[in-house]
Backbone bond lengths (Angstrom), bond angles and torsions (degrees), N, CA, C in turn:
res aa  C-N    CA-C-N  psi(-1)  N-CA   C-N-CA  omega(-1)  CA-C   N-CA-C  phi
1 M - - - 1.442 - - 1.529 110.07 -
2 E 1.323 115.82 -36.34 1.466 118.49 179.21 1.522 111.32 -68.73
3 R 1.312 115.94 -39.62 1.459 120.04 -176.68 1.524 112.38 -75.05
4 Y 1.321 116.86 -36.49 1.462 121.89 -177.88 1.527 110.03 -129.44
5 P 1.306 118.01 67.80 1.471 120.78 -174.26 1.522 114.59 -64.64
6 T 1.310 118.46 -19.23 1.463 120.59 -179.63 1.528 112.56 -99.42
7 S 1.314 116.84 7.48 1.461 120.64 179.52 1.526 110.82 -61.74
8 I 1.308 115.93 146.01 1.467 120.19 177.80 1.533 111.61 -67.01
9 Y 1.318 116.97 -13.80 1.461 120.97 -178.24 1.533 113.43 -87.50
10 V 1.313 117.82 -12.45 1.462 121.09 -175.48 1.530 112.40 -58.25
11 P 1.337 120.56 -45.87 1.475 118.34 178.93 1.533 112.96 -59.17
12 A 1.321 117.15 -40.51 1.468 119.95 179.27 1.525 110.90 -66.33
13 V 1.317 116.48 -39.85 1.463 120.06 177.75 1.525 109.98 -63.64
14 R 1.330 116.61 -43.65 1.470 120.03 179.23 1.535 111.26 -63.58
15 M 1.321 117.93 -39.82 1.466 120.60 178.06 1.532 109.68 -61.81
16 N 1.315 116.66 -45.28 1.461 119.75 179.59 1.520 111.94 -65.39
17 L 1.322 117.32 -41.06 1.464 120.27 176.67 1.523 110.65 -61.15
18 G 1.323 115.92 -44.68 1.454 119.93 178.94 1.516 111.74 -58.41
19 R 1.321 116.78 -43.18 1.469 120.29 179.52 1.528 111.05 -66.62
20 L 1.314 116.54 -38.85 1.466 119.48 176.67 1.523 110.87 -62.40
21 Y 1.331 117.08 -44.57 1.460 120.43 177.85 1.529 111.17 -62.19
22 M 1.326 117.67 -41.35 1.465 120.99 -179.63 1.527 111.67 -63.97
23 N 1.320 116.10 -36.83 1.465 120.34 -178.50 1.517 112.72 -88.35
24 G 1.316 117.24 -12.98 1.453 120.63 -179.47 1.515 113.34 73.77
25 A 1.330 116.72 21.66 1.460 120.62 -178.67 1.530 110.77 -62.13
26 G 1.326 115.66 123.25 1.450 121.04 179.19 1.517 113.58 73.98
27 M 1.323 116.84 12.70 1.463 122.11 -176.99 1.532 108.81 -124.95
28 A 1.315 116.22 162.82 1.467 120.17 176.93 1.530 110.98 -64.56
29 Q 1.341 116.21 -33.95 1.459 121.12 178.94 1.524 109.17 -159.89
30 P 1.326 117.63 160.38 1.466 120.03 177.24 1.525 111.63 -59.74
31 D 1.324 115.48 154.73 1.466 121.27 178.94 1.530 108.17 -133.79
32 A 1.328 115.14 88.66 1.460 121.23 -176.00 1.528 112.29 -64.53
33 D 1.321 117.51 -30.33 1.471 119.86 178.78 1.526 111.27 -66.80
34 R 1.316 116.70 -44.14 1.474 120.05 178.04 1.524 110.06 -66.16
35 A 1.325 116.60 -37.29 1.461 120.62 177.44 1.520 110.05 -62.03
36 A 1.330 116.10 -47.30 1.469 120.74 -179.05 1.521 111.36 -58.12
37 A 1.319 117.07 -39.46 1.470 120.41 179.71 1.525 111.14 -62.25
38 Q 1.319 117.18 -39.15 1.464 120.26 178.72 1.529 111.15 -68.21
39 F 1.325 116.72 -45.09 1.463 120.26 -179.92 1.530 111.40 -64.71
40 L 1.319 116.70 -40.08 1.457 120.02 178.93 1.527 111.07 -64.53
41 A 1.318 117.57 -36.88 1.468 120.80 177.60 1.532 110.31 -62.39
42 V 1.319 117.05 -36.86 1.471 120.22 177.84 1.521 109.80 -67.77
43 V 1.321 117.19 -43.00 1.469 120.88 178.38 1.524 109.62 -58.57
44 K 1.319 116.34 -47.32 1.463 120.77 -178.03 1.525 112.40 -66.61
45 S 1.326 117.59 -26.94 1.467 120.74 179.52 1.525 111.97 -72.84
46 K 1.341 115.60 -19.23 1.468 122.05 -177.85 1.523 112.02 57.44
47 A 1.323 116.06 34.50 1.461 122.07 179.91 1.526 110.24 -63.65
48 A 1.295 115.75 125.78 1.466 121.69 -177.56 1.524 110.84 -58.84
49 G 1.320 114.86 134.41 1.449 121.04 172.83 1.515 116.51 85.08
50 V 1.320 119.05 -6.30 1.458 119.61 -178.88 1.522 114.41 -129.05
51 V 1.307 118.27 -5.15 1.463 120.01 -176.23 1.529 110.88 -63.96
52 D 1.329 117.94 -40.01 1.460 119.81 179.14 1.525 110.91 -62.35
53 D 1.321 116.74 -44.16 1.461 121.44 177.84 1.531 110.63 -62.85
54 A 1.322 116.33 -42.59 1.467 120.95 179.84 1.524 110.92 -64.41
55 L 1.326 117.80 -38.49 1.468 120.69 177.50 1.526 111.17 -62.48
56 L 1.321 116.52 -44.03 1.463 120.28 179.30 1.524 110.42 -64.05
57 E 1.317 116.60 -46.42 1.463 120.00 -179.58 1.525 111.25 -66.11
58 F 1.329 116.92 -35.35 1.465 120.48 175.91 1.532 109.53 -63.11
59 A 1.325 116.60 -43.43 1.466 120.52 178.91 1.525 110.48 -60.98
60 K 1.316 117.06 -44.65 1.459 120.77 -179.17 1.526 111.42 -64.58
61 S 1.314 117.07 -41.46 1.470 119.45 178.77 1.528 110.38 -69.22
62 S 1.318 117.09 -32.78 1.464 120.73 176.65 1.522 111.07 -66.20
63 I 1.307 116.81 -39.03 1.469 120.65 176.70 1.525 109.64 -61.11
64 E 1.308 116.09 -46.76 1.461 119.66 -179.48 1.525 112.16 -64.65
65 S 1.323 117.44 -23.59 1.466 121.70 177.64 1.526 112.33 -91.79
66 G 1.342 116.79 -1.74 1.458 120.57 179.25 1.513 114.38 81.54
67 R 1.326 117.27 15.29 1.475 121.08 179.48 1.536 108.37 -102.00
68 F 1.324 114.34 76.81 1.460 120.45 -172.70 1.522 112.97 -70.93
69 G 1.312 118.03 -32.61 1.464 121.23 177.26 1.518 111.15 -62.42
70 E 1.323 116.63 -44.16 1.469 120.62 177.77 1.520 110.49 -63.56
71 A 1.320 115.65 -39.47 1.469 119.59 179.35 1.523 110.78 -62.53
72 K 1.331 116.35 -45.39 1.462 120.43 179.96 1.532 111.14 -62.67
73 E 1.321 116.99 -40.84 1.467 120.74 178.87 1.528 110.96 -63.71
74 A 1.317 117.14 -42.83 1.466 120.70 -179.90 1.525 111.03 -64.08
75 I 1.330 116.49 -42.17 1.470 120.51 179.06 1.525 110.03 -65.04
76 A 1.325 117.06 -43.08 1.471 120.42 179.22 1.524 110.42 -61.54
77 K 1.327 116.66 -41.75 1.468 120.73 179.38 1.524 110.42 -64.57
78 L 1.317 117.00 -43.85 1.467 120.24 179.07 1.519 110.65 -59.29
79 L 1.325 116.85 -48.93 1.465 120.26 -177.29 1.524 112.53 -68.15
80 A 1.332 117.82 -30.58 1.466 120.89 179.01 1.521 111.89 -77.47
81 E 1.314 116.73 -42.64 1.463 120.57 -174.32 1.526 114.11 -90.27
82 F 1.334 116.63 -22.06 1.471 120.64 -177.53 1.528 110.53 -133.92
83 P 1.333 117.90 58.11 1.466 119.81 -175.53 1.528 113.95 -63.19
84 D 1.320 117.54 -23.49 1.465 121.05 -179.61 1.518 112.91 -98.39
85 S 1.304 117.16 9.50 1.452 122.32 -178.96 1.526 111.62 -65.06
86 E 1.318 115.92 149.95 1.458 120.72 172.84 1.522 110.59 -64.37
87 K 1.314 117.57 -18.95 1.462 122.92 -178.68 1.529 112.68 -89.34
88 A 1.330 117.74 -5.32 1.466 121.36 -174.95 1.531 112.37 -62.85
89 A 1.310 118.24 -42.18 1.466 120.55 -178.88 1.527 110.74 -64.40
90 E 1.324 116.31 -42.64 1.460 119.63 178.48 1.525 110.63 -66.18
91 A 1.331 116.14 -39.46 1.467 120.48 177.93 1.522 110.33 -61.77
92 A 1.325 117.01 -40.76 1.464 120.80 178.57 1.529 110.37 -64.04
93 R 1.312 117.03 -36.52 1.465 120.92 177.33 1.530 110.80 -64.57
94 V 1.326 116.01 -43.38 1.469 120.04 178.38 1.526 109.95 -63.82
95 R 1.334 116.40 -44.64 1.468 120.64 178.39 1.526 110.90 -58.32
96 E 1.321 116.58 -44.65 1.466 121.32 179.21 1.530 110.81 -62.31
97 G 1.316 116.48 -43.01 1.464 120.16 179.40 1.518 111.80 -61.80
98 L 1.323 116.20 -43.71 1.468 119.60 177.81 1.517 110.72 -63.76
99 A 1.330 116.92 -39.30 1.465 120.90 179.19 1.534 111.32 -64.05
100 R 1.320 116.51 -30.46 1.469 120.97 178.63 1.525 112.09 -80.46
101 G 1.313 115.68 -5.82 1.453 118.79 178.29 1.510 114.75 94.34
102 W 1.319 117.10 6.17 1.462 119.79 178.11 1.514 108.77 -73.27
103 R 1.313 117.46 138.58 1.463 121.44 -171.72 1.527 114.77 -122.94
104 T 1.335 116.78 12.47 1.463 120.16 173.95 1.521 108.43 -138.64
105 L 1.316 115.77 157.75 1.466 119.91 177.12 1.526 110.01 -65.53
106 R 1.312 116.61 -32.83 1.469 119.91 178.23 1.518 110.05 -61.03
107 E 1.318 117.90 -42.88 1.473 120.95 177.94 1.524 110.79 -65.74
108 I 1.326 116.32 -44.55 1.469 120.46 -176.95 1.517 111.32 -64.23
109 Y 1.318 117.12 -47.41 1.460 120.15 -175.65 1.528 112.62 -85.50
110 G 1.328 116.95 -15.67 1.452 120.24 -179.39 1.511 113.93 -87.97
111 N 1.312 116.71 -9.98 1.471 120.36 -178.06 1.509 111.31 -112.67
């Protein structure tokens, strides 16, 4: 990414890095903050076909980092700008969970 920052592959690499950070793959523990930074970079790049996914993943990483306001904003943006997205139903579930006061992904997806 540093060598070829304008490559068409950078958004996909950032999405994969973000997921690795969220899962803690190859790390002592997950790092939701580092994951959020990767997902936000994809959102800001406006890369076709992945911004909705990046918004959802950014929201999820924000929840895990305790930044619920950012998560709510990302979900609202996803639902407003990509209402027909395959990610819309999941985004609505996350929004509902936050509205119920759930503060972890385990609570949101477990209920």
